[in-house]
Each structure stands twice: as C-alpha cells, then as structure tokens.
N, C-alpha and C positions, 0 to 999 in steps of 0.2 A: 200723231194720231188726231186727237182733238174731235170736238162734237161734229165738225163739218168734214171730217176725213176718216169716218169709220168704215172699215172694209165691210162690204155686203155679207150678211149671214142669213141663213134660212132656218131658224128654229122651228121645230115641229111641236105640235100640241101634244102634251103628255097627260093632260087631265083637266078637268073643270075645277075652278076655284070657287070659293064662296061668292055670293052676290053676283054670279053670272060672268065673272071675269075668267078668261082662259089664258094659258101660257102664251098664246098667240099675241094677246094684248100687252103682256108684261114688258117686253123690250122697249116699245115705244113710250109707254108710261114712265118707266124708270129713267129713260134717257131724257125725257122732257123734264122731269123733276130734278135730275142732276144738272141739266143745263141751266135751269132757273137758279139753283144753288150756286153754280159757277159764276153766273152773271152778277150775283149779289155778294160774292165772297172775295176776300183777298187770297190769291192762289199762285202757285208756280206749277205750270202744266208741262206734260210731255217730257219729264226727265227720264233719260235712257239709263238702264242699268245693264243693258246688253245690246247686241246688234240687230235683233229681230224687231219687226214692226210691233209686236205685242210686249216686248220687254221694256215697259215704260211705266211710270207712276206719276200721279198728281198729288201735290201738297196743298192742303187748305189750311189757312193761317187765321189766327184771331184778328179782329178788326184793329186792335191796338198794336202799333209797331213797337219794336225795341224790346219785347219781352224775352226772357230767357229761362232755362230750366223747366220748360213745359212738359207735361206728359204727352205721349205720342200714341195715337190710335191708328193702326195699320189694318185695312179692310181688304179682303179677297173676295171678288165677285163670284157668283154662282153661274149656272148655265150648262150643267151636265158635262163639264170638262170640254165641251165642244163649241160653246157660244159665249158671248159676253165681252165686255171691255171694262177698263177702269171707269169709263163713263157711266157704267151701271151702278157705281157706288157713291158718286158725289152727292146724291140727294140726302145722305145722312150727315154730311159735314156740319151743317148748321146746329145740329143737336149736340155736337161735341166741341167745336172750336170756341164757343163762348164760356167754357169752364173757367179760365182759358186753357186750350189745349191745341195740339196739331193733329190734323187728320190726313192720312195718306191712303189713297185708293190705288190698287195695284192691278196691272194686266199681266197675263201669262200666256205662253204658247199653248195652243189648243189642239185636242185630238179631233179627228184621227190623223191629221197631218203630222202632228208631233205626239208620239205615243209616250206613256208614262215611262220614265220619271221627268220628262221635260217640264210639265207644269209644276211639279214639286221642286225641281232644281230652280226654277224661276222665282218661286216663293222665298226659298232660302236666299237667293241672290238679292232679291228686293229687300229682304229683311236686313241682309248684311249692308246694303247700300244705306239704308235708314240709319242703322247703328253707327256707321262711320261718318255720315254726312249731316244728320239731322241737327246736330249742334249748331251749324252755321245758319239755320233757320230758327233758332231759338228753342230747339227740342233738347230734352235730356235723354241720352241713349240708355240711361239706366232706368228709365220709366216708359218702356215700350209695351203696348197692349195689342193683342191680335184678335181679329174676328173674321168671320166670313159667313156667307149664306149658301146652303145646298152644297155644290161641289167646293165652294170656297169654305164652307164649314169643315169639310173633310180635309182640305189642304191646311187650314189654320190649325186644326187639332194635330195633324201629323207633323207640321212644322214645329209646334210647341213641344211635342213629346219625343221627337227624334233628337234627343240631346247629343247623341254621338255625331250626327251630321251637322249640327249647329257648331260643335267644336271643330269639325273639319273645315268650316268656313271662317274660323278664327273668332267665333262668337262665344260669349259666355253660355254655359249650359242653362242658365236661368235668365237669358236675355229677354224672354217674354214674361212679364210679370203677371199676366192673367190672360185667359183665352175665353172668347164669347162666341162659340159656334151655334149657328141657327139652322134647323132643319137639315141636318147632314147625314151622311152615311159613314160609318166608322169601322166596319168590318168588310173589306173588299173580297173576301174569299167566296168565289162563286161556285163552290163545290155542288154539283148536281143541281143547278138552277133550272126552274121549269122552262121548257122551250118557249121562246118568245117573251119571256119576262124581262123586266127592266134590268135585273141583275145580269142576265145573260147578254143583253144588248150593250150594257156598259162594259162588261169584261171584253167583248169583242172590239169595241170602239177604242177603249182606253189602253189595253195591255197588249204587248207583243207576245208575251209568254205567260202562262198561268203562274209561273214561279214568282212573278212580280207582285202578285195580289197580297201575299202575306206581308211583305216589307211595306206595302202601301196602306196597311190597315192600322189606324190609330190605336184601336183597342189592343193590339199586340204589344204596345209600348207604354202601357200605363204603370207598370211595376215601379214602385218607389216614387211616383209622381208627387211633387210638392207644389206645383203651379196651380193657383186657383182656377177653377173652370165654372162657367155659368152656361149651362146647356139648355136650349129652348127649341120648341117646335109647336105647330098648331094642332088643335084637336081634329082638324079635318085635313091634315097633312097627308102626303103620300104614305101608304102603310109602311114602306121600307124606312122612311125617315123616322116615323114613330117608334118602330121596332128597334132600329139601330140606336136611337137616342136613349131609350129605356135601358138597353143593355150597356151602352157606353157609360151612363150615369152610374149604374150598379158597379161596373168594374172600377170606375174612378173613386167610388165611395169606399172601396176596400184599400185605398192608398192614403198616405198621410196628408195630401193636399186638400184645401177647402173645395167643396163641390156644392153648387146650387143648380136647381133646374126649374123650369116653368113652362106651362102649357098655355098657349094663347087659345082660349075657348072660342070656338066657332070660326077660326081662321084656318085658311088653306095654306099650301106651300109658298105661294108667291105673295098672298096677302101678308103673311108673317114677314116677308122682306119689306114690302112697301110701308108697313106700319112702323118700321125702324126710323123713319123720318119724323115721327110724332113725339113731341116732348113728354106726353103722358103715358107713353109706352113703358111697360115694366122693364123690358130689356134696356131701354135708354136710361131709365132711372138707375138700374143696377150698375151699368157701365159707367155712368157719370160718377156715381158714388165710389166705385172701386178705383176709378182713375184719380179721384180726388183724395184717396187714402182712406176711404171709409170701409 
C-alpha cells in the first residue's frame, strides 16, 4: 500500500465541521499529516496479516532502538466503513511512541465491496497478528491498547467487547487492556430509521442482512465488562455520534470496568480526529497516562 500507492477513493461530504472544514478536506489533510509523521519516524510499513490489499498494518517505533517490553497502541481508522487507509492514522504516532511505546495503524476491507463482518474480522486478525508478533519489535503482548475514530471507534469497541470471538482467535479475553473510542456508533440496530437518514444508508451499505446488526453492536456486549474505556466525542459532532456515545457510556457505567468520557467543546466529527495529533489534547493525555500505568 504505502502513501504513494493508495487506491483511489471518493468520499462524499457528510456535513460541515467547525472552522469551515468539510469531510471533503479531511482525507488530504490526514494523509499529509501522516506522511510527515512517517518521514520523521522509525517504522516498519505494509505488514500483511491477510491476502487482501487492505489487510495490512504499519508499526511506528520509538527513536531509541533495542527497547523491549513496550506498551502497544493499535489504532483503527474511520471513514464510514467505506473509505480510509492505515495511512489515515499515522499522524498520531509521534504523540504515542515517545512514551516510549509502539504505535500500530491498521487497514481493513471496506464496504460495500466487502460487507460486514469483513471489517470486523480484519480487526480481530490484525489484533491477533500484533499479539503474536509484536514482541519481535520490542512490544509487550500483555500491554495492548486499542482505539479508533468514527467507524474505527465502533470497530475498536466491538473488538474489545466480543471476548468470545477473541478467544476463538486464540487470544486472551482481556488482551485489550483499555479502549479509547472517539466519535463512534455503538448500536447498529436500524429498526425503523428515517428514510434517507445516515442510519438507513449505513445499514444498506454495511450489512447484507438485518440480522447482522445486533451482533455488530458493541452496546449489546457490555455485560460484565472489566476493560477500562475512555469514550470521547465533539460537542459539534454528528448527532448520532453524540447520542450513541452518551448511551454507550451509560451502559458501560453499569458494569465493573472503569469508564471515563470527555466532550471536546466546539469541535466537530473530524476536528476531534485531527486534534488527536496534538500533545495538549485531553485524549492524548489520558491515553499516555493509562498506557504508562496511570
């Protein structure tokens, strides 16, 4: 794959962000920032965990060589399950690797060419690859943390909570030590969605059958959760992201696991993503603290 070999994609504008930025601007901006991070980082790129073009991951490493036992942050990009690449996630690497830690950005197969559960299966397989192989890069497989933005938030939460499927991949049920989803959707049940709504469109694009929606809903798998969650979104986010996040946090708070949430005041859906590359961002501060054992 790589920055100079990205398959053409045609994202559509879903809404206006703060400060005049549109979704149309987001892919170019995030790729440019990620390219800059890649050019200034020590990394191993385009590691395949499957045979498809999109089944690849990039590993960003601390500047100092020879380290071991490092915490590992795995990031899943957004894009409405239809767009995006691992190259949308590299821009965050500098805020993580100097802990020191390892940062992994994951690609997955996209809808509508590949319907659910292809994207989710790829996240499970990428996590399994990291668990089994990250030690050779200095990472600790017992200290893996998972995050994602938008569609990636949904996939990171689902991957964390589907402990039964983690076991089916030969992974410990608690392989994810904490999850940090940003601006996600957590209930995929589209019962009676308004015609033309984003929920109706997503259901049509992502799922082959309506029966797939409940198993794809992280909120349906919170019972007994003990994995810490930090759930965030923007005050000017998409209405569905705000609504889903509030309900998801409430459901998690009824479980034994630690839960924190945060609202980025004045920030829209994609602003909240771009801000994750800034060291003074609240999400970055919490992630670094939790990964460091705080």
